[in-house]
C-alpha positions as MATLAB code, in Angstrom:
seq = 'MLLHVEDLNIEFHDHIIPETVVYDFDLDMEEGEIVGLVGESGSGKSMSALAIAGLLSRHDAKKRGSIVFEGIDILNCPRETLRGLQGDEISMIFQEPMTSLNPVKKIGWQVEEAMRIHRQATPEQRKARAIEVLTHVDLPDPERVYNSYPHQLSGGMRQRVMIAAAMINTPKLLIADEPTTALDVTVQAEIVKLLKRINKQHKTAILFISHDLSLIRQLCQRVLVMKGGYVVESGPVEEIFESPKEEYTRHLIESIPKVEL';
ca = [
     118.424  108.350   61.677;
     117.606  105.032   60.578;
     118.880  104.763   56.626;
     121.529  107.250   55.104;
     122.393  106.690   51.390;
     124.577  109.300   49.817;
     125.872  109.179   46.285;
     124.740  105.921   45.273;
     125.971  104.924   41.736;
     125.747  101.482   40.617;
     127.459  100.288   37.500;
     127.542   96.957   35.732;
     130.085   95.118   34.382;
     128.630   92.376   32.146;
     129.193   93.987   28.867;
     131.549   95.452   26.391;
     130.515   98.704   27.709;
     130.103   99.251   31.409;
     126.751  100.494   32.078;
     125.767  102.940   35.150;
     122.050  101.608   36.128;
     122.282  104.425   38.967;
     123.248  107.311   39.425;
     124.315  110.061   42.740;
     120.934  108.466   44.731;
     120.515  109.663   47.785;
     117.727  108.767   50.632;
     117.243  109.466   54.475;
     114.492  107.598   56.289;
     113.734  107.858   60.091;
     112.191  105.343   62.028;
     108.807  104.605   61.046;
     108.816  106.361   57.871;
     106.857  105.243   54.879;
     108.411  106.378   51.304;
     107.906  105.360   47.440;
     110.366  105.042   45.074;
     108.271  105.175   41.603;
     109.707  105.009   37.988;
     109.020  102.711   34.950;
     110.731   99.685   34.486;
     115.010   99.926   34.290;
     114.373  103.152   36.094;
     116.818  102.278   38.727;
     114.162  101.727   41.835;
     114.760   98.592   42.141;
     118.563   98.237   41.614;
     118.892  101.053   45.088;
     116.077   99.015   46.903;
     118.197   95.874   45.902;
     121.359   97.882   46.876;
     120.164   99.077   50.167;
     119.194   95.390   51.265;
     122.640   94.291   51.054;
     121.491   92.320   48.270;
     123.082   93.303   45.160;
     126.305   90.996   45.663;
     126.785   90.250   41.610;
     130.606   90.473   41.268;
     129.802   92.708   37.641;
     128.027   95.188   39.658;
     130.424   98.403   40.859;
     128.897  100.180   44.250;
     129.930  103.768   45.192;
     128.820  106.057   47.752;
     127.570  104.921   51.102;
     124.793  103.088   52.398;
     124.371  103.375   56.507;
     121.758  101.842   58.255;
     121.885  102.889   61.761;
     125.439  103.602   61.910;
     126.666   99.833   60.028;
     128.465  101.154   56.742;
     126.478   98.252   54.055;
     128.848   98.390   51.081;
     131.579   97.883   53.287;
     131.238   95.875   56.380;
     132.038   92.695   56.729;
     129.561   89.470   55.261;
     128.594   88.537   58.710;
     127.643   91.867   60.052;
     125.447   92.086   56.418;
     123.831   88.678   57.439;
     123.127   89.365   60.785;
     121.068   92.293   59.362;
     119.552   90.225   56.860;
     116.001   89.132   57.436;
     116.222   90.551   61.220;
     116.613   94.394   60.960;
     116.219   94.867   57.265;
     113.471   92.622   54.966;
     112.944   92.348   51.270;
     109.467   91.025   49.794;
     109.152   91.241   45.935;
     106.730   91.449   43.311;
     106.196   87.569   42.378;
     105.971   85.193   45.501;
     105.409   82.398   43.415;
     109.173   82.815   42.770;
     110.253   84.077   46.018;
     108.610   80.948   47.751;
     109.882   77.335   47.427;
     107.217   75.440   45.888;
     108.602   72.109   47.785;
     108.572   73.150   51.498;
     105.386   73.924   53.638;
     104.599   77.250   54.323;
     105.221   77.435   58.007;
     109.041   76.091   57.603;
     109.264   79.406   55.047;
     107.968   81.511   57.447;
     110.498   80.415   60.333;
     113.524   80.723   58.145;
     114.474   84.001   59.548;
     113.588   82.982   63.399;
     115.816   79.996   62.797;
     119.126   81.993   61.159;
     119.013   85.099   63.754;
     116.676   83.953   66.936;
     117.389   81.263   69.635;
     114.251   79.397   69.989;
     112.669   75.947   69.868;
     110.413   74.466   67.263;
     107.171   74.877   69.364;
     108.475   78.052   69.863;
     108.942   78.604   66.023;
     105.728   77.503   64.948;
     103.901   80.023   67.582;
     105.382   82.864   66.375;
     104.335   82.055   62.777;
     101.250   81.076   63.070;
     101.057   84.996   65.051;
     102.551   86.691   62.206;
     100.177   84.786   59.625;
      96.847   85.565   62.170;
      98.544   88.912   61.696;
      98.141   89.996   58.261;
      95.053   88.489   58.417;
      95.167   85.041   56.702;
      92.090   83.012   57.213;
      92.686   79.789   59.362;
      96.178   79.983   59.489;
      97.111   76.262   60.968;
      95.855   74.886   57.290;
      97.713   78.160   55.741;
     101.038   76.992   57.695;
     100.714   73.431   56.572;
      99.990   73.973   53.166;
     102.012   74.360   49.945;
     102.640   77.834   47.667;
     100.515   76.345   45.266;
      97.894   75.560   47.331;
      97.386   79.144   48.102;
      95.950   82.328   46.074;
      98.100   85.052   44.608;
      96.983   87.285   47.333;
      97.515   84.787   50.024;
     100.751   83.533   48.886;
     101.849   87.865   48.988;
     100.304   87.714   52.737;
     102.783   85.127   53.422;
     105.570   86.821   51.851;
     104.841   89.982   54.586;
     104.518   87.143   57.198;
     108.000   85.728   56.488;
     109.444   89.097   56.868;
     108.329   90.530   59.768;
     108.540   87.457   61.667;
     111.547   89.128   63.215;
     109.822   92.638   63.193;
     112.074   94.273   61.220;
     113.058   97.603   61.537;
     112.995   98.599   57.649;
     110.768   96.927   55.674;
     111.861   96.942   51.871;
     108.522   95.902   49.049;
     108.977   96.051   45.893;
     106.054   96.341   43.348;
     104.593   93.991   45.938;
     101.000   94.908   44.377;
     102.084   94.352   40.692;
     100.574   91.033   40.039;
      97.089   91.249   42.036;
      94.201   92.525   41.204;
      92.723   95.988   42.472;
      91.192   94.635   45.420;
      93.713   92.681   46.695;
      96.331   95.345   46.118;
      94.041   97.918   48.455;
      93.541   95.485   50.997;
      97.319   94.660   51.008;
      98.463   98.646   51.515;
      95.781   98.581   53.981;
      98.092   95.494   55.506;
     101.103   97.599   55.012;
      99.903  100.691   56.728;
      98.846   98.583   59.426;
     102.323   97.038   59.958;
     104.148  100.653   60.078;
     101.596  101.980   62.718;
     101.612   98.892   65.081;
     105.172   97.887   64.552;
     106.673  101.152   64.109;
     108.333   99.393   61.000;
     109.810  101.888   58.328;
     108.311  100.808   54.747;
     110.681  101.931   51.423;
     107.724  100.985   48.765;
     108.601  100.762   45.344;
     106.207  100.852   43.038;
     105.776  102.156   39.260;
     101.903  102.948   40.219;
     101.403  106.673   41.727;
      98.231  106.187   42.618;
      99.242  103.355   45.396;
     102.265  105.527   46.767;
      99.812  108.397   47.173;
      97.442  105.833   49.550;
     100.600  104.682   51.450;
     103.506  107.187   51.335;
     104.427  109.996   52.935;
     107.283  110.979   51.008;
     108.615  110.039   47.373;
     111.516  109.610   45.066;
     111.079  109.810   41.580;
     113.021  107.710   39.481;
     113.761  108.373   35.307;
     117.076  106.734   33.568;
     118.932  105.790   36.709;
     118.651  109.490   38.015;
     116.120  111.057   41.169;
     114.578  113.654   38.945;
     112.084  114.994   42.184;
     111.137  114.143   45.176;
     109.116  115.884   48.267;
     105.909  114.973   50.393;
     103.429  112.975   48.620;
     100.879  115.804   48.280;
     103.178  118.439   47.491;
     104.583  116.390   44.508;
     100.546  115.744   43.313;
      99.686  119.204   43.536;
     102.402  120.790   41.890;
     104.888  118.784   40.417;
     107.969  120.054   38.862;
     108.807  117.668   36.222;
     107.159  117.249   32.897;
     108.262  112.977   33.548;
     106.096  113.474   37.027;
     103.801  114.822   35.675;
     103.182  112.474   33.156;
     103.473  110.106   35.238;
     100.251  111.696   37.508;
      98.097  112.215   34.568;
      98.328  108.386   33.490;
      96.597  107.238   36.256;
      93.473  105.702   35.307;
      90.350  107.644   36.485;
      87.116  105.901   37.573;
      84.009  107.029   36.152;
      81.238  106.757   38.729;
];
């Protein structure tokens, strides 16, 4: 088992009354599996993902339950152990690359960051690996991209850069939090295709978070449907699509735009 999450509860204490945003969340993932996490804004899907990545470190966030990644308890392990996993064994890509990328640093420097932290490598080795992953995510003229600043690239190119940066150390788990939301439909399809290829070539497990069930259907094998902090339904993607048990899931499926040919 690559990842085992059991009874995860997340509660915030930054208001007068504590607010629970995730209730009794369970998730198991095997190596190379693609699992979707779907739900509307505020359903708790991104908070669950941030906790799994070890990024929910706000002092006012209280977490209960267990998140075990390859035998390591992410909620209770030493900070050094967690830092050793982040960007190496577990990587995350976010919805809006323009806010994740540093506007004053060149792309090459940013793509190499996880390698600088986790690998003993010369600058030449780092550059060679960065060019390799930029090529792997289908960026044209990777040498030019390497020497560019974020504002010189399109939104789709920036998202590919984020995927390249996340994959530079070939992590075992890639968490993709709404990575296609800011992109047009054609580029969305290309990113989904790219994630499928990464999964196949590297056996990378992918936790794909979205509010778009049509993307989940294209990419994922299993799906968890979240509403109001709870997982209200889970199972194989086709099963959920063919015979959803919950009214909320049926509503999500019915809201998928139909293309008239």
